[in-house]
N, C-alpha and C positions, 0 to 999 in steps of 0.2 A: 444646854449650852454648847456642849460636844457634839458632833457627829456619832451616833450610836454604832454604825459600822465600825469607826475607826477606835471607839471605845472598846468593842468588843476584840478588835485586832490587837491592840495595847495589852489586853488582858491576857489574851493567848500567849503573847509573847512573854510577859513576867511569869505566867504560870510553868511555861516549859522550863525556862531559867531555874524558877524556886522548886520544881519537882526534881530536876537532877541534883540542885545543891542539898535538898533535903535526904535524899539517898546517899549522895557522893561526899558532900563537902558541907555539913551542917554548920560547922564553925564558920566559914564563909557567909551562910545564909543568915547567921545570926547578926551580921555587919549592915544588913539592910534595913534602912531607915523606915519608919512610916511615911506615909505619903505627904508631900508638901500641901499646904492650903493655897486657896485662891489669892489670899492675901499675901503669901510667901511669894508666888509667883509674880504678883504685880510688884510687889517691893523689888523683886531682882531687875525687872524690865525698867522701873523706874530709874534705880541706881545705875544700872549699866546702859540705859538710854537704848533698849532693843526691844523687838518685839519677838518673843518665843515662837517658833513653829508649833503647830497645832500638835503634831505626834509627841513632840519632845515636852510639851506642857503635860499632856495626859501620862506619858511615862513619868513624869515627877510626882504627878497626883497619886501614882499608885506606889511609888517608892521615891523618896528624896535621897537617891544615891545610896552611899555606903558611911557607916560611922567610922570616924579617922580619929582614934583615940592617940593618947601620948605614946602608947606602944607601936602605933603605926603613923609614923610621923611624915610630914611632907620632905622632899629631897634636900631643901635647904637647911633642915637642921642639923643633917650630917650624922644623924643617929641610924642604927641598923634598919634596914629595908623590912616591911611587913610582907608576909606571904598570903593574903588573905583577898588579894583583888579579884574581883568578878571576872575580869577579862583575862587575868593571868599573864604569862609572858614566857621568859626563856632567860638563859644564864649561860655565858661562856668567858673564859679568861678573866673572872673576876667580875665581869658586867653582868649584874642580875637587874631584870626588869619584871615589874608586877604592877599591873595596871589597876587601877581603882576608878570606880564611877563615884565622881565628886558630888557631895551634897551641895544644896543652892548656895548655904553660907560660904563653902569653899570655892564655888564657881565663882563668886564675888570677888573673893580676895585673891584668887590665882588671875582672873581677866583684868582685875585693877593693876595687879602687879605687872602684867603683860602691856597694858596702857601705857604704863610709867617707862617701858623700855621699848616698846614696839609699838609705834604710832599706828601702823596699820590696823590694828584691831579695832581701834574706834571708827574708823572709816569703813571698814568691811562688815560692821554688825557682827564681829565675831567674838564667841566666848570659850572658855575654857571648860569642858564636860568630864575629861578624864586625864589622869595623869599617873606616872609610875613613881614608886618610892626607890630611886635610886640616884647615884651620884651624879649620872648624866640624865637629867630629867626627859622623860618621853612624854609630850604634850598632845592631846587631841582637841581640836577646836571645831564647834559647830558655826557655820556661817547661818546666821539668822535670818538672811535675805533669800539665799537659793536653797537654804535646807541642806547642803553638802557638809559632810563631816570630814576633817582633814586632820593631817598628823603633821607635826614638825620634824624637818629633816636637820642635818648637820648645820645647815646655813641658817635655820632660823633666828638665832642671836644676830646674825649679821644682816640679812636683807629679807628676814620673814618668809623665807620659803618653806613651803608645805606641799603635800602631797594628798590627793583625794583618797578617801578610805571605802567609798563604795562606788559602783559604776554610776556615772552621770545620767546615763540612759534611764535608770529606774527613778530617779528621782521625780515627783509629782508636786503641784501646787500646795504651798504648806500653811497659807493664811487664809484663804477664801473658803468660808465655811460651805459654800454652795457647790464648790469643785469636789469631784470624788473620782479615783481615790486620792487620799493625801499620804504621803509617805516622805519622810526627810531621812538624811543620812543616819541620824541617831536610832530611829526606829529599824530601819534597814540592817544596820550594823548589829543591833543587839538581836533582831531574829536570825541573822545568819550564826551569829555566837551561839544561840540558842541550839540552833539547828545542828552545828557541829558538836556540842556536848552531847545532845541525845543520840546522835548517830555513833560517837565513840571516835570521831575524826580526831578530837583533841579530849585528854583526859588528864585527870590527877597525877603529879608527880611527888614520890614519897623520898625524902632525904632524912633519914633517921626518924626524929620525932616532927619533922617540919614537912608539910603538904602544901602544894599549889598547884593551880591549873596551868599546864604546860601547852604552849602553843604550838610545840613541835608535833606535826602531823602523825597518827599512829595508824591510819589505815590507807590502802593503795587508792588511787594511784600516787599519791603525795608522799606515802611511806612505802619503800621498795625492800624486798626480803629475799635473802638468798641463802640456802644452806648447802655446806659441803662438808662431807665425812662426818656430819653429825653436828656441826658447828652452824649456827643459825645467825646470820648479820642482818639487822633492819637498820634502815637509816632514812632520816628526813632533814629538810631545811626549812627555814623561816626567815622571810626577808626583815631586816632590821632598819627600819626607817629612819631612826634617830642618827644613823652614822651614813645616810646616804647623801649623795650630791649629785642630783640628776642632771645639772648644768656643766658638770665637768667631763672632760673626755675620758679621763683614767679615774678609777675608784669611785665609779657612780653608785654601785648598789652593793651593800653589804649584806651576805646571807651567813645565817649561822646554822650549822649542820650538826646533826645528833647521830652518833653512831652506837648501836645497841647490840651487844654480842652475848650468846647463851649456849650452852651445851645441851643438846637434847637428853631426855630422860635414860635412853638407852646408852649415851656415851657416845664415844668417837670410834669410828671403824676405819681403818687406813691399812691398805695391802692385806687385808684379811687379819689383820690384828684390832683386838678391841682394847680401848684405853677409857679409863673412868675420869681422867682430868686431861686438860689441854691448856697450855699456856701461850698467850700471845708474846712473840719476840720481835716482830716487825711489822711495819705498815707501809703502804704504798697507794697513795691515792693519786688521780689524775683529774686535775679540775679545770674544766673548759668553760669559754663563753661562746656560744654560736659556733660550737665545734673547734673554735681556735683554742689551744692550750693556753691556760694562764698559769698553773702553778702544777709542779710534780713533787708531792710530798712523799719523801723516802727516808725513812731513819727508824731506829730501834723503839720499841713501846710506843706508847701514847701518853701524852702528857706526864712523862716520867715514870709512868707505871707498867708493869708487865702483867695485866691480869691474868689469874689462874682460873679456868671456868670449871665448874662443877656440874653435875646433873643435878637439876631441883634449885639450884642457886639462883638469885635474882639476875636480871641482865646487867652486864658491865656497862655503863653508860659514860659515852666519851664526846664531848662538845666543842667544836672550834668554828671558825669562821673563815671567809674568804671574800675579798673584793672583787666586784665585776664590771667590767666597762659596758656590758649590755644587759638587758632584763632578763635574759634568757641563759641558762648555763647548766653544769651537772658536775657531779663528781663521781668515779668509779674506780675499780680495782681492776688493774690490767690482768688478763688472763696469764697463768704461768705453770709452774710445774706442779705435781698431784697434789701436794698438800698447802697450796696457796689457796687461802679460803677466798671465795668469790664475795665482792660486794656489789649487789645490784645497782645499776645506775640512779643516782639519785638526782631528781630534778631540781635546779634553781630557777623559779619562775616568780617574775612580778607578779603578785596575785590581784586579783579583781577587788578582794576585800584585804584590807589591812588592819591587823589587831596589834 
């Protein structure tokens, strides 16, 4: 029924993700549901009046999304957010995002909800395939006609505004059994996600006993590193589409950035003296959009804290955000006196793949 090359490709995609989960995040792997039946897929198409793209159909034949229990509720319940989302997310200023791949039953419920509130969903043959468990819901939509995957922006409830999540040039015919290759946004998105997991670009984040997949990049060039007098500072940023408003002149794009600080095992050396601890007293970030100054952050500590760094301790992690009027920008620490710790330039760039 399905083209064999496409079946093998989907299987490789899931295998890559499952292998990583087995090694690093088995509790999330346990949420993957058994594959949906042809009858299940047909029922979804009948209820929602869509024709699912072939790659997405096969993806759901392998795994019917993730199990969403009462402990991992949808955003509308108002209960605490789950952290076992397959896609993961980010957190800053109390805004925590963790994206789950929805099972077909939830696809029907979420899409039906959107149809009642956003009429375009019906006209464009669009279904909800992934969402976050957060106060401000982050929703991913699959267009069943052209195969593109979209994410809702800040204006989604107002005018249905969305942004594409994968490059349009990579999309191929998604319905004709004879055309080859076939790749829709859902398959491209999950393949890229698996690649990032396997390569270590994104990793698990641990907060006490809680673990989740973090979308803040951990490898260059998207993660930058600088070491000054034994203090290492790493930084990276992630695009936050649910707060974006691409049609506006100002505050078009929101980026959340993560700053990680640690002390090398040998400690700190300054002017010939050795120190076993160092404490942050002041921060100074320069935030730019297309090299134009957007903000100059200068103040004591970070988020009300003055972290004390010791050799062997875990990195101190500080996360914040910045609005940009363009799709390219950066954050950096200006060069200064001998014991100002350098922060390498952190790029703010609208990515080809949005998660």
